[in-house]
C-alpha positions as YAML, in Angstrom:
chain: A
units: angstrom
residues:
- id: 1
  name: MET
  ca: [-41.20, -138.26, 59.55]
- id: 2
  name: HIS
  ca: [-43.67, -137.48, 56.57]
- id: 3
  name: SER
  ca: [-45.74, -140.53, 57.76]
- id: 4
  name: ALA
  ca: [-46.06, -139.76, 61.06]
- id: 5
  name: SER
  ca: [-47.55, -135.97, 59.96]
- id: 6
  name: THR
  ca: [-49.66, -137.81, 57.49]
- id: 7
  name: SER
  ca: [-50.90, -140.20, 60.07]
- id: 8
  name: ALA
  ca: [-51.79, -137.28, 62.33]
- id: 9
  name: LEU
  ca: [-53.37, -135.10, 59.42]
- id: 10
  name: ARG
  ca: [-55.40, -138.02, 58.83]
- id: 11
  name: ARG
  ca: [-56.56, -138.98, 62.95]
- id: 12
  name: THR
  ca: [-57.64, -135.21, 63.13]
- id: 13
  name: THR
  ca: [-59.68, -134.74, 60.14]
- id: 14
  name: ALA
  ca: [-61.38, -138.15, 61.20]
- id: 15
  name: LEU
  ca: [-61.67, -136.78, 64.60]
- id: 16
  name: LEU
  ca: [-63.16, -133.57, 63.28]
- id: 17
  name: PHE
  ca: [-65.55, -135.31, 60.92]
- id: 18
  name: ALA
  ca: [-67.01, -137.59, 63.91]
- id: 19
  name: THR
  ca: [-67.37, -134.66, 66.28]
- id: 20
  name: ALA
  ca: [-69.41, -132.60, 63.53]
- id: 21
  name: ALA
  ca: [-71.48, -135.72, 62.66]
- id: 22
  name: LEU
  ca: [-72.40, -136.28, 66.70]
- id: 23
  name: ALA
  ca: [-73.34, -132.38, 67.26]
- id: 24
  name: ALA
  ca: [-75.70, -132.81, 63.97]
- id: 25
  name: VAL
  ca: [-77.20, -135.40, 65.76]
- id: 26
  name: ALA
  ca: [-77.29, -134.35, 69.12]
- id: 27
  name: CYS
  ca: [-78.26, -131.24, 68.19]
- id: 28
  name: PRO
  ca: [-80.90, -130.88, 65.36]
- id: 29
  name: PRO
  ca: [-81.05, -127.79, 63.16]
- id: 30
  name: VAL
  ca: [-83.50, -125.28, 64.73]
- id: 31
  name: HIS
  ca: [-86.16, -124.11, 62.96]
- id: 32
  name: ALA
  ca: [-87.85, -120.59, 63.12]
- id: 33
  name: ALA
  ca: [-91.79, -121.22, 63.64]
- id: 34
  name: PRO
  ca: [-93.58, -119.40, 61.08]
- id: 35
  name: ALA
  ca: [-94.94, -116.02, 61.89]
- id: 36
  name: PRO
  ca: [-98.98, -116.34, 63.04]
- id: 37
  name: ALA
  ca: [-100.74, -114.60, 60.57]
- id: 38
  name: PRO
  ca: [-102.25, -111.24, 61.78]
- id: 39
  name: ALA
  ca: [-106.07, -111.06, 62.53]
- id: 40
  name: PRO
  ca: [-108.30, -110.06, 59.78]
- id: 41
  name: PRO
  ca: [-109.55, -106.67, 60.44]
- id: 42
  name: LEU
  ca: [-113.28, -106.87, 62.48]
- id: 43
  name: GLU
  ca: [-115.32, -105.06, 59.58]
- id: 44
  name: ALA
  ca: [-119.24, -104.90, 58.92]
- id: 45
  name: GLU
  ca: [-120.20, -106.89, 56.30]
- id: 46
  name: CYS
  ca: [-121.94, -104.77, 53.39]
- id: 47
  name: GLY
  ca: [-124.01, -105.84, 50.75]
- id: 48
  name: THR
  ca: [-124.74, -103.02, 47.50]
- id: 49
  name: HIS
  ca: [-127.20, -102.63, 45.57]
- id: 50
  name: LEU
  ca: [-127.37, -100.38, 42.65]
- id: 51
  name: ARG
  ca: [-130.27, -99.54, 40.60]
- id: 52
  name: GLY
  ca: [-129.92, -96.71, 37.86]
- id: 53
  name: ALA
  ca: [-128.27, -93.90, 39.41]
- id: 54
  name: HIS
  ca: [-129.27, -94.54, 42.80]
- id: 55
  name: VAL
  ca: [-126.80, -97.05, 45.24]
- id: 56
  name: THR
  ca: [-128.01, -98.29, 48.53]
- id: 57
  name: VAL
  ca: [-125.41, -99.97, 51.06]
- id: 58
  name: HIS
  ca: [-127.01, -102.11, 54.02]
- id: 59
  name: CYS
  ca: [-124.43, -103.16, 56.70]
- id: 60
  name: PHE
  ca: [-124.46, -105.37, 59.53]
- id: 61
  name: ASN
  ca: [-121.77, -105.15, 62.32]
- id: 62
  name: GLY
  ca: [-121.55, -108.99, 63.55]
- id: 63
  name: ASN
  ca: [-118.33, -108.50, 65.61]
- id: 64
  name: SER
  ca: [-117.79, -106.80, 69.31]
- id: 65
  name: THR
  ca: [-116.11, -103.30, 68.07]
- id: 66
  name: ILE
  ca: [-117.66, -100.56, 66.67]
- id: 67
  name: ASP
  ca: [-117.04, -100.01, 62.43]
- id: 68
  name: ARG
  ca: [-117.34, -96.68, 60.96]
- id: 69
  name: VAL
  ca: [-118.37, -97.12, 57.47]
- id: 70
  name: GLN
  ca: [-118.70, -94.93, 54.84]
- id: 71
  name: LEU
  ca: [-120.23, -94.97, 51.16]
- id: 72
  name: HIS
  ca: [-118.46, -93.73, 48.01]
- id: 73
  name: ILE
  ca: [-119.55, -93.11, 44.15]
- id: 74
  name: GLN
  ca: [-117.93, -91.91, 41.17]
- id: 75
  name: CYS
  ca: [-120.36, -91.37, 38.52]
- id: 76
  name: THR
  ca: [-120.18, -92.01, 35.03]
- id: 77
  name: ARG
  ca: [-120.61, -88.31, 33.84]
- id: 78
  name: TRP
  ca: [-117.43, -86.10, 34.01]
- id: 79
  name: TRP
  ca: [-119.65, -83.33, 35.01]
- id: 80
  name: ASP
  ca: [-121.29, -85.34, 37.97]
- id: 81
  name: PRO
  ca: [-119.13, -84.89, 40.74]
- id: 82
  name: GLY
  ca: [-118.95, -88.00, 42.77]
- id: 83
  name: MET
  ca: [-120.33, -88.11, 46.35]
- id: 84
  name: ASP
  ca: [-119.34, -89.89, 50.01]
- id: 85
  name: THR
  ca: [-121.68, -89.63, 52.81]
- id: 86
  name: ALA
  ca: [-121.03, -88.85, 56.09]
- id: 87
  name: PRO
  ca: [-119.05, -91.76, 58.09]
- id: 88
  name: VAL
  ca: [-121.34, -93.79, 60.04]
- id: 89
  name: ALA
  ca: [-120.56, -95.72, 63.39]
- id: 90
  name: VAL
  ca: [-122.28, -99.51, 63.25]
- id: 91
  name: ALA
  ca: [-122.31, -100.71, 66.93]
- id: 92
  name: PRO
  ca: [-121.98, -104.07, 67.58]
- id: 93
  name: ALA
  ca: [-124.89, -106.18, 66.59]
- id: 94
  name: ARG
  ca: [-126.21, -103.06, 64.51]
- id: 95
  name: HIS
  ca: [-127.41, -102.57, 61.24]
- id: 96
  name: VAL
  ca: [-127.19, -99.07, 59.07]
- id: 97
  name: THR
  ca: [-128.18, -98.31, 55.42]
- id: 98
  name: LEU
  ca: [-126.59, -95.70, 53.52]
- id: 99
  name: SER
  ca: [-127.33, -94.45, 50.12]
- id: 100
  name: GLN
  ca: [-126.27, -91.53, 47.61]
- id: 101
  name: ARG
  ca: [-127.03, -91.10, 43.63]
- id: 102
  name: CYS
  ca: [-125.53, -89.44, 40.36]
- id: 103
  name: TRP
  ca: [-127.61, -87.60, 37.98]
- id: 104
  name: LEU
  ca: [-127.19, -89.89, 35.39]
- id: 105
  name: GLY
  ca: [-125.37, -93.07, 36.45]
- id: 106
  name: ILE
  ca: [-122.85, -94.69, 38.88]
- id: 107
  name: ARG
  ca: [-119.48, -95.87, 37.34]
- id: 108
  name: HIS
  ca: [-118.03, -97.33, 40.73]
- id: 109
  name: ALA
  ca: [-119.55, -97.56, 44.33]
- id: 110
  name: TRP
  ca: [-117.52, -98.90, 47.30]
- id: 111
  name: VAL
  ca: [-117.46, -98.62, 51.23]
- id: 112
  name: THR
  ca: [-114.45, -98.11, 53.40]
- id: 113
  name: HIS
  ca: [-114.18, -99.56, 57.03]
- id: 114
  name: THR
  ca: [-112.69, -97.40, 59.77]
- id: 115
  name: PRO
  ca: [-112.32, -99.16, 63.22]
- id: 116
  name: GLY
  ca: [-114.49, -96.67, 65.42]
- id: 117
  name: THR
  ca: [-114.66, -96.08, 69.31]
- id: 118
  name: PRO
  ca: [-117.44, -96.04, 71.69]
- id: 119
  name: GLY
  ca: [-119.07, -92.92, 72.21]
- id: 120
  name: THR
  ca: [-118.61, -91.75, 68.64]
- id: 121
  name: PRO
  ca: [-120.90, -89.46, 66.63]
- id: 122
  name: GLY
  ca: [-123.27, -91.20, 64.59]
- id: 123
  name: THR
  ca: [-123.49, -94.69, 66.28]
- id: 124
  name: SER
  ca: [-126.13, -96.38, 65.31]
- id: 125
  name: ASP
  ca: [-128.98, -97.96, 67.93]
...
């Protein structure tokens, strides 16, 4: 009786392995497709020109959406306050120039971008 149960166990084990191998071949593993990369934000291209204590930024919007740009500066001296320009909406295919200054020197200057909406005040023509 011992050999009959062992033989049945071997047959069952072999059948399970064969079924698993057949399932692996017939149903290959499903791999999730990689998530698409998020679209880069549509921003105007800006070039910064620093001369002494004056900074000028020229921005051109080559995109089909409005971009609101704003120039920010941090002055070198602690007593010289940092300055921000008013945000300006740059319409598609338009150019704007922003400028600002410190009294004695500029430590850091940067431009921020915010998506605009049509009819926004300050749209460049």
